[in-house]
C-alpha positions as CSV (number, residue, x, y, z in Angstrom):
1,X,31.6,-29.1,-28.6
2,X,31.5,-26.8,-31.7
3,X,30.7,-23.8,-29.7
4,X,33.9,-24.2,-27.5
5,X,36.6,-24.9,-30.4
6,X,34.9,-21.9,-31.7
7,X,36.1,-20.1,-28.4
8,X,38.9,-21.5,-27.9
9,X,40.0,-20.7,-31.7
10,X,38.7,-17.0,-31.1
11,X,41.1,-16.6,-28.0
12,X,43.9,-17.8,-29.6
13,X,43.3,-15.3,-32.7
14,X,42.9,-12.7,-29.8
15,X,45.7,-13.3,-27.9
16,X,48.1,-13.7,-31.3
17,X,46.6,-10.2,-32.3
18,X,47.5,-8.1,-28.8
19,X,50.0,-10.1,-27.4
20,X,52.8,-8.3,-29.4
21,X,51.4,-5.1,-28.2
22,X,50.7,-5.8,-24.6
23,X,54.7,-6.5,-24.9
24,X,55.6,-3.5,-25.9
25,X,53.5,-1.9,-24.1
26,X,55.2,-3.6,-20.7
27,X,59.0,-3.1,-22.2
28,X,58.1,0.8,-22.1
29,X,56.8,1.1,-19.0
30,X,59.6,-0.4,-18.0
31,X,61.9,1.6,-19.5
32,X,60.3,4.7,-18.3
33,X,60.4,3.6,-14.7
34,X,64.2,3.3,-15.3
35,X,64.1,6.9,-16.9
36,X,62.4,8.0,-13.5
37,X,64.9,5.8,-11.0
38,X,67.4,7.5,-12.8
39,X,66.1,11.0,-12.1
40,X,65.7,9.9,-8.3
41,X,69.0,8.3,-7.6
42,X,70.8,11.5,-9.1
43,X,68.7,13.9,-7.0
44,X,69.1,11.9,-3.9
45,X,72.8,11.8,-4.6
46,X,73.5,15.8,-5.7
47,X,71.4,16.8,-2.5
48,X,74.5,15.8,-0.5
49,X,77.1,18.0,-0.6
50,X,79.7,16.1,0.5
51,X,78.9,13.3,-2.1
52,X,79.9,15.1,-5.9
53,X,82.0,17.9,-5.9
54,X,80.7,20.8,-7.2
55,X,83.7,21.6,-9.1
56,X,83.7,18.7,-11.3
57,X,79.8,18.6,-11.8
58,X,79.9,22.0,-13.2
59,X,82.6,20.6,-15.5
60,X,80.9,17.5,-16.9
61,X,79.8,17.4,-20.4
62,X,77.5,14.4,-19.6
63,X,76.3,12.4,-16.6
64,X,75.5,8.7,-16.7
65,X,72.7,7.2,-14.5
66,X,72.8,3.3,-13.7
67,X,70.3,2.9,-10.6
68,X,70.2,-0.5,-8.8
69,X,72.6,-2.7,-10.7
70,X,72.9,-6.0,-9.3
71,X,76.9,-6.2,-8.0
72,X,76.4,-10.5,-8.6
73,X,75.3,-9.9,-12.2
74,X,79.0,-8.6,-12.9
75,X,80.3,-11.6,-10.9
76,X,78.9,-14.5,-13.1
77,X,78.6,-12.5,-16.3
78,X,76.5,-12.0,-18.8
79,X,74.6,-9.4,-16.9
80,X,74.4,-5.9,-17.1
81,X,73.1,-2.8,-15.8
82,X,70.9,-0.7,-17.8
83,X,70.4,3.0,-17.1
84,X,70.5,6.7,-19.1
85,X,73.1,9.3,-20.0
86,X,72.2,12.9,-20.6
87,X,74.4,15.2,-22.1
88,X,74.7,19.5,-22.5
89,X,73.1,20.8,-25.3
90,X,75.1,22.3,-27.9
91,X,78.1,22.2,-30.3
92,X,80.5,21.9,-27.8
93,X,78.7,20.6,-24.8
94,X,78.1,24.1,-23.0
95,X,74.2,24.6,-23.1
96,X,71.2,23.3,-20.8
97,X,70.9,19.6,-20.1
98,X,69.2,17.8,-23.0
99,X,66.9,14.4,-24.0
100,X,68.6,11.1,-22.5
101,X,70.0,8.2,-24.3
102,X,69.3,5.0,-22.8
103,X,72.4,3.2,-21.7
104,X,74.0,-0.4,-21.0
105,X,76.9,-1.3,-18.6
106,X,78.2,-4.7,-19.3
107,X,81.2,-6.8,-18.2
108,X,84.0,-6.1,-15.4
109,X,84.7,-8.2,-12.4
110,X,84.3,-6.8,-9.0
111,X,84.9,-9.5,-6.7
112,X,85.1,-7.3,-3.5
113,X,81.0,-6.6,-4.4
114,X,79.9,-10.6,-4.1
115,X,76.5,-10.6,-2.6
116,X,73.7,-9.5,-4.5
117,X,73.6,-5.7,-3.1
118,X,72.3,-3.6,-5.5
119,X,74.0,-0.6,-6.2
120,X,73.7,2.6,-7.9
121,X,76.7,4.3,-10.4
122,X,76.9,7.8,-11.8
123,X,79.6,8.5,-14.1
124,X,81.0,11.6,-15.3
125,X,81.9,12.3,-18.6
126,X,84.7,15.1,-18.2
127,X,85.3,16.0,-21.9
128,X,84.1,15.9,-25.8
129,X,86.2,13.2,-26.6
130,X,84.6,11.0,-24.2
131,X,81.3,11.9,-25.0
132,X,80.9,11.3,-28.7
133,X,83.3,8.1,-28.3
134,X,80.2,7.0,-25.9
135,X,77.5,7.9,-28.4
136,X,79.0,6.5,-31.3
137,X,79.3,2.9,-29.9
138,X,80.4,0.6,-27.1
139,X,83.6,1.7,-25.5
140,X,85.6,-0.1,-23.0
141,X,86.5,1.7,-19.8
142,X,90.3,1.8,-19.1
143,X,90.5,1.2,-22.8
144,X,88.9,2.9,-25.4
145,X,88.0,5.5,-22.7
146,X,90.3,6.7,-19.5
147,X,88.0,6.1,-16.4
148,X,89.2,7.1,-12.6
149,X,87.6,6.6,-9.4
150,X,86.0,10.4,-8.5
151,X,86.8,12.2,-5.5
152,X,84.1,12.6,-3.0
153,X,83.9,15.9,-0.7
154,X,83.1,19.6,-1.5
155,X,86.2,19.9,-0.6
156,X,87.6,17.4,-3.5
157,X,89.7,19.6,-6.3
158,X,88.5,19.6,-9.6
159,X,92.2,20.3,-10.5
160,X,94.1,17.0,-9.7
161,X,96.0,15.0,-12.3
162,X,93.1,12.1,-11.8
163,X,90.6,14.4,-12.8
164,X,92.2,16.1,-15.3
165,X,93.6,13.2,-17.3
166,X,90.6,10.9,-17.2
167,X,87.5,11.3,-19.8
168,X,85.4,9.8,-16.9
169,X,85.0,9.8,-13.3
170,X,82.7,7.0,-11.9
171,X,81.1,6.9,-8.3
172,X,79.4,3.9,-6.6
173,X,76.5,4.0,-3.7
174,X,75.5,1.3,-2.0
175,X,73.6,0.5,1.4
176,X,73.9,4.3,1.6
177,X,77.6,4.5,1.0
178,X,78.9,6.9,-1.2
179,X,81.9,6.7,-2.8
180,X,84.5,6.8,-6.3
181,X,84.8,3.3,-7.5
182,X,87.0,2.4,-10.7
183,X,84.7,0.5,-13.3
184,X,88.1,-0.5,-15.6
185,X,87.1,-3.2,-17.5
186,X,83.7,-2.5,-18.0
187,X,82.1,-1.5,-20.9
188,X,79.1,1.1,-21.6
189,X,77.1,1.4,-24.7
190,X,74.0,3.3,-25.8
191,X,71.3,0.9,-25.5
192,X,69.0,2.1,-28.6
193,X,66.4,-0.9,-27.9
194,X,65.1,1.0,-25.4
195,X,65.2,4.2,-27.1
196,X,63.4,3.0,-29.6
197,X,60.7,2.6,-26.6
198,X,61.3,5.4,-25.2
199,X,60.5,7.8,-28.2
200,X,58.3,5.4,-29.8
201,X,60.6,5.1,-33.2
202,X,64.1,4.6,-34.1
203,X,66.8,7.0,-32.8
204,X,70.5,6.4,-32.4
205,X,72.0,7.7,-29.6
206,X,73.9,10.4,-31.5
207,X,70.2,11.7,-32.9
208,X,68.6,12.3,-29.4
209,X,71.8,14.1,-27.9
210,X,73.5,16.2,-31.0
211,X,70.2,17.1,-32.6
212,X,69.1,19.3,-30.4
213,X,65.5,18.1,-32.0
214,X,64.4,15.4,-29.7
215,X,62.5,16.7,-26.5
216,X,62.9,15.5,-23.0
217,X,60.0,12.7,-22.3
218,X,58.3,13.0,-19.0
219,X,59.8,9.5,-17.9
220,X,63.1,11.7,-17.6
221,X,62.0,15.4,-16.6
222,X,63.7,14.6,-12.8
223,X,66.7,13.7,-14.3
224,X,67.1,16.5,-16.8
225,X,65.7,19.0,-14.1
226,X,68.1,18.3,-11.4
227,X,70.7,18.6,-13.2
228,X,69.7,22.5,-14.7
229,X,69.0,23.3,-11.2
230,X,72.3,22.0,-9.6
231,X,74.6,22.8,-12.4
232,X,72.9,25.0,-15.2
233,X,76.0,26.4,-16.9
234,X,79.3,24.9,-18.1
235,X,82.2,26.0,-16.0
236,X,85.4,25.3,-18.0
C-alpha cells in the first residue's frame, strides 16, 4: 500500500511539473496550424483570377485571413474566428511582405449564415490609416474603420467609389462560392496571446509588423511567399 501511494504521489508530481509545458506546446501547435491554414486558404483564393481583382491586391497595404470561421458562432455570440494579418514592410507599407501578427474576429450578426458551415474570410486593408488602427488595438468595422464588400472578378475596377472610400474590403468563401461580404458591426483585433505562442516571447502586433526585425515563422512561409509571388510590389 505504501508503495502504491508513493507511486501515485510521484505521478501527480510529474503531471504538475509537465502539465503546463504540454498545454503550452499544444496551444503553439494549434496556432501554427492556424497560420498554415491561412497560407493554404489565401493561395487557393489567389490562384483563381476571378476572385480578388489584381489591381486591388496590388494596392493593399495588409491582408488579413480568417480560415474556417463557423458561421453559427456569430449567431450565438461570444465565439470568434482566429487568423493572421501580414503587411508590406517599410514605413509606408510599400515593401515586401513581412512577419504576420495573429488576429481575432469577434461579434457581428449574420443571420443568413446560420447553419454551422465554415467560411473563410479575407480582408484587404487598403491604406496606412486602416493598417495602423488595427495594429493599435480593437477596431470596429463600419465604426472605427470603414468597410465594404470587395468587388470580385478580373475586370472589377480598383477605382470605384466603394474601393476608393473604404479602408477595408472584405470577402468570404463558403462551399466553393467566393463573394464580397460586408463585415460591418464586427470587430478585429490583434491576438497577442497567440503572438506569444508563435514567437516564443511577448510581442505586440506593432512590434511584429512595423519593426522589420521579426523573422517570418516557418508556419507562415506559405502565407508570405504567396503574397510575395502574387503581388511583389505595391502599386499606388
